[in-house]
C-alpha positions in Angstrom: 99.9 50.5 -54.7 100.2 51.8 -51.2 98.8 55.1 -52.3 95.7 53.3 -53.7 95.3 51.3 -50.5 95.5 54.4 -48.3 93.0 56.2 -50.5 90.4 53.4 -50.3 90.9 53.4 -46.5 90.2 57.1 -46.3 87.1 56.8 -48.5 85.8 53.9 -46.3 86.3 55.8 -43.1 84.6 58.9 -44.5 81.6 56.8 -45.6 81.4 55.2 -42.1 81.5 58.6 -40.5 78.8 59.8 -42.8 76.5 56.8 -42.0 76.8 57.4 -38.2 76.3 61.1 -38.5 73.1 60.6 -40.7 71.3 58.2 -38.2 68.4 60.1 -36.5 66.6 59.7 -33.1 64.1 56.8 -32.7 60.7 57.9 -33.7 57.4 57.7 -31.6 55.5 54.4 -31.5 52.9 54.5 -34.1 49.1 54.0 -33.3 47.8 50.4 -32.7 46.5 48.9 -35.7 42.8 47.8 -36.0 41.8 44.3 -34.7 41.6 41.8 -37.5 38.2 40.4 -38.4 37.0 37.2 -36.7 37.6 34.2 -38.7 34.8 32.2 -40.2 32.9 29.7 -37.9 33.8 26.1 -38.6 31.3 23.7 -40.1 28.8 22.1 -37.6 29.4 18.4 -36.9 27.0 15.7 -38.0 24.1 14.9 -35.5 24.4 11.5 -33.8 21.9 8.7 -34.5 18.8 8.6 -32.3 18.5 5.4 -30.3 15.6 3.0 -30.9 12.4 3.5 -28.7 11.5 0.6 -26.5 8.3 -1.3 -27.1 5.3 0.0 -25.2 4.0 -2.5 -22.6 0.5 -3.8 -22.8 -2.2 -2.0 -20.9 -3.5 -3.9 -17.8 -7.1 -4.9 -17.3 -9.2 -2.3 -15.5 -10.0 -3.4 -12.0 -13.6 -3.8 -10.8 -15.2 -0.8 -9.2 -15.3 -1.1 -5.4 -18.3 -0.5 -3.2 -18.9 2.9 -1.9 -17.0 3.3 1.3 -18.5 4.4 4.6 -16.3 5.4 7.5 -18.8 4.1 10.0 -18.8 0.4 8.9 -16.1 -2.1 8.0 -16.8 -5.7 6.8 -14.5 -8.6 7.0 -14.9 -12.1 5.6 -13.4 -15.3 7.0 -13.5 -19.1 6.3 -12.9 -21.6 9.2 -11.8 -25.0 8.0 -13.3 -28.1 9.6 -10.0 -29.1 11.2 -9.3 -25.7 12.7 -11.5 -26.0 15.8 -10.0 -26.7 19.2 -11.6 -27.7 22.5 -12.0 -25.1 25.2 -13.6 -25.0 28.6 -15.9 -22.1 28.8 -17.3 -20.9 32.1 -20.9 -19.9 32.6 -21.8 -16.2 33.1 -23.0 -16.5 36.7 -21.2 -19.6 38.1 -17.8 -21.2 38.0 -19.3 -24.2 36.2 -17.8 -24.9 32.8 -18.7 -26.8 29.6 -16.5 -27.8 26.7 -17.0 -26.1 23.3 -15.1 -26.1 20.1 -13.6 -22.7 19.3 -12.0 -21.1 16.3 -10.4 -17.7 16.0 -11.0 -14.9 13.4 -8.0 -12.6 13.5 -7.6 -9.1 12.1 -6.0 -5.8 13.3 -9.3 -3.9 12.6 -11.0 -5.9 15.5 -10.7 -3.9 18.7 -12.7 -3.7 22.0 -13.3 0.0 21.1 -15.6 -1.2 18.3 -19.0 -2.9 18.1 -18.8 -6.2 16.3 -21.6 -8.3 14.8 -20.8 -11.8 13.4 -22.9 -13.5 10.7 -22.8 -17.1 9.5 -23.3 -17.8 5.8 -25.9 -20.6 5.8 -26.4 -23.4 3.3 -29.2 -21.5 1.6 -27.1 -18.4 1.1 -28.6 -16.4 4.0 -26.5 -14.6 6.6 -27.5 -15.7 10.1 -26.4 -13.5 13.0 -24.7 -15.0 16.0 -25.5 -16.2 18.6 -27.8 -18.7 17.1 -29.2 -22.1 17.9 -30.5 -24.8 15.5 -32.8 -27.5 16.5 -32.2 -30.6 14.4 -35.4 -32.5 13.5 -37.1 -34.6 16.1 -33.8 -36.0 17.5 -33.7 -33.4 20.3 -30.2 -32.3 19.1 -29.3 -28.6 19.4 -26.4 -27.0 17.4 -25.2 -23.7 18.9 -22.9 -21.0 17.7 -21.8 -18.1 19.8 -18.9 -15.6 19.8 -16.9 -13.2 21.9 -14.1 -10.8 20.9 -11.1 -8.9 22.2 -8.5 -6.7 20.4 -7.3 -8.5 17.3 -9.5 -11.7 17.6 -13.0 -12.9 17.5 -13.6 -16.3 19.0 -16.3 -18.4 17.4 -17.8 -21.0 19.8 -19.5 -24.2 18.5 -21.3 -27.1 20.2 -23.7 -29.7 19.0 -25.5 -31.6 21.8 -27.1 -34.7 20.4 -29.6 -34.6 23.3 -30.5 -31.5 25.3 -30.5 -33.7 28.5 -28.5 -36.9 28.5 -25.1 -38.4 28.9 -24.1 -38.3 25.3 -20.8 -36.5 24.5 -21.3 -33.3 22.5 -19.8 -32.8 19.1 -17.3 -29.8 19.2 -16.6 -29.2 15.6 -18.7 -28.9 12.4 -18.0 -31.5 9.6 -17.5 -28.9 6.9 -15.9 -25.4 6.4 -17.9 -22.4 7.7 -17.9 -18.9 6.2 -18.4 -15.8 8.4 -18.9 -12.1 7.8 -17.9 -9.7 10.5 -19.4 -6.2 10.6 -17.5 -3.6 12.7 -18.8 -0.1 13.7 -18.4 2.4 16.5 -19.7 1.7 20.0 -21.9 4.7 19.7 -23.6 3.5 16.5 -23.8 -0.1 18.0 -25.7 1.3 21.0 -28.0 3.2 18.7 -28.5 0.1 16.6 -29.6 -1.9 19.6 -32.1 0.8 20.6 -33.4 1.3 17.1 -35.6 -1.8 16.9 -33.8 -3.0 13.8 -33.7 -6.8 13.5 -30.2 -7.6 14.5 -30.5 -11.0 12.9 -31.0 -9.3 9.5 -27.7 -8.6 7.8 -29.0 -6.1 5.3 -31.1 -4.2 7.9 -28.0 -3.9 10.1 -25.8 -2.7 7.2 -28.4 -0.2 6.0 -28.8 1.3 9.5 -25.1 1.7 10.1 -24.5 3.2 6.6 -27.2 5.8 7.2 -25.5 7.1 10.3 
């Protein structure tokens, strides 16, 4: 039995020695393999739903065509209410004497002392009457007068109705109804040319036509 055991031990040792002696050196690293093919693209996701389009608003009405502009002329419209007149003492041109008038103000930033201003009253029959003006009322001897003056930003309308030209009756200093006025503004140069031109300054259309032609 011991002989068999020894024999097996010798055989095992010999085999082990054979295996160690047969192992060779590590070989060189082999070449890098080719890159694998790109995988297939995944499926495209579903497109989201499109939102609803809002309702289209209604088209507004077309505005009226404005008048052809002219850089030399500007027109303003005013209405003075019957209760807007105030009493004011106005001095005469050559003396310190004063008389009482009713006054009302037309205000607009376009009014300046660098411009020439003409004021027209819209009369009962639709005409435009240039100021200053005086109305003789029938056979009563009454005189109704409208005048104006202006400074930057304001035109002052002056009103007075004398029931008698000479007499002790108190004047009426405000009209009994609303009055409408048109104001025409132009340059001082054109205003001077207008006064020299011989154009009827009381005629609204003639004044506008002259200024527009400059």
